[in-house]
C-alpha positions, 0 to 999 in steps of 0.5 A, spaced: 300 753 498 306 751 494 309 744 497 316 745 499 319 739 501 327 739 502 332 734 505 330 728 510 323 729 509 324 729 501 328 723 501 323 720 507 317 721 502 319 719 496 322 712 499 315 711 501 312 712 495 318 708 491 316 703 496 308 703 495 309 703 488 313 696 489 309 692 493 303 695 488 307 693 482 307 685 487 300 686 488 298 686 481 304 680 480 301 676 485 293 677 481 296 675 474 300 668 478 293 667 482 297 667 489 293 666 495 288 671 497 291 673 505 298 674 501 295 679 496 292 682 502 297 682 506 302 685 500 296 690 499 295 692 507 302 694 506 302 698 500 297 702 503 300 704 510 306 706 505 301 711 501 299 713 508 305 714 511 307 718 505 301 723 505 302 724 513 308 726 512 307 731 507 301 734 511 306 735 517 310 739 512 305 743 510 302 745 517 309 747 518 309 751 512 302 754 514 304 755 521 311 758 519 306 763 513 302 765 519 307 767 524 311 771 518 304 773 515 305 771 509 299 768 507 297 770 500 291 774 502 288 768 505 287 768 513 289 764 518 282 761 519 282 759 512 288 755 512 287 751 518 281 749 515 284 747 508 290 743 512 284 739 516 281 737 510 287 734 508 289 731 514 282 728 514 282 726 507 287 720 509 283 718 515 
């Protein structure tokens, strides 16, 4: 299944990923500077949350596309159960 992010969904996911990228750069800099462990972990947790939220937004879009494909009969030879199982594995990979 090809991911089709558009408009607000695309902007939201890209913003979250850019935020995580900046936070990870900050973590690297903090470690190089010998900053306090608690500060580093706090920043790392923020980056992790941003990545999780971007992943869930991508999966939510994928689920919407799967439902639309199932309803319209466009499944590229894949049955509805196989699509559901594939999306479930993706979702659980972020859990």
